[in-house]
C-alpha positions in Angstrom: 28.3 1.8 -18.0 27.8 1.9 -14.3 30.5 3.5 -12.1 31.1 3.9 -8.4 32.2 7.5 -7.7 32.1 10.5 -5.4 29.2 12.9 -5.4 30.0 16.2 -3.7 27.9 17.8 -1.0 28.6 20.2 1.9 29.2 23.8 1.6 32.0 26.0 0.3 35.2 25.2 2.2 33.6 22.2 4.0 33.4 19.3 1.5 31.4 16.1 2.1 31.2 13.3 -0.4 28.7 10.5 -0.9 30.0 7.4 -2.5 27.4 6.5 -5.1 26.7 4.0 -7.9 25.6 5.9 -11.0 25.4 5.8 -14.7 28.5 7.2 -16.3 26.6 9.6 -18.5 24.9 11.4 -15.5 26.6 14.5 -14.1 28.7 14.2 -10.9 26.1 15.4 -8.4 23.0 14.2 -10.4 20.8 11.2 -10.3 22.3 8.0 -8.8 21.3 4.4 -8.5 22.4 3.7 -4.9 24.4 5.4 -2.1 26.9 3.0 -0.7 28.8 5.2 1.7 30.3 8.6 2.5 33.7 10.3 2.9 34.3 13.3 5.1 37.8 14.7 4.4 37.5 17.3 7.1 36.5 15.0 9.9 38.1 15.8 13.2 39.2 13.3 15.9 36.1 11.5 17.2 34.1 11.9 14.0 33.6 9.2 11.5 35.4 10.2 8.3 34.7 7.2 6.1 31.9 4.6 5.9 31.4 2.1 3.1 28.9 -0.7 2.7 31.4 -3.3 1.6 28.8 -5.9 0.7 27.0 -3.5 -1.7 30.3 -2.5 -3.3 31.2 -6.1 -3.8 27.8 -6.7 -5.4 28.1 -3.8 -7.8 31.7 -4.7 -8.8 30.4 -8.3 -9.4 27.8 -7.0 -11.9 30.4 -4.9 -13.8 30.6 -1.5 -12.1 33.9 0.3 -12.4 35.2 2.3 -9.4 36.9 5.6 -9.9 40.6 5.8 -8.8 39.7 7.9 -5.8 37.1 5.4 -4.7 39.6 2.5 -5.2 41.9 4.4 -2.8 39.2 4.8 -0.3 38.1 1.2 -0.5 41.7 0.1 0.2 41.9 2.6 3.1 38.6 1.2 4.6 39.9 -2.4 4.1 43.1 -1.6 5.9 41.2 0.0 8.8 38.9 -3.0 9.1 41.7 -5.5 9.2 
């Protein structure tokens, strides 16, 4: 099964997450199929904290990928910001 989830990067105390499409059986920070965005929870004013390629997410959901609850929340946040 293919999932859309967060993959952690950054250093200790300064997290940074890539939003990736990956096989469910692969570990969290392991191999992925495609990177569709990023999320920076520690972004300060003036920095971009969230970017999602909405067209690629729509494609992957169309072919059966399931988004994690956190990614669903981020997708809703990005849609609200865009509208």
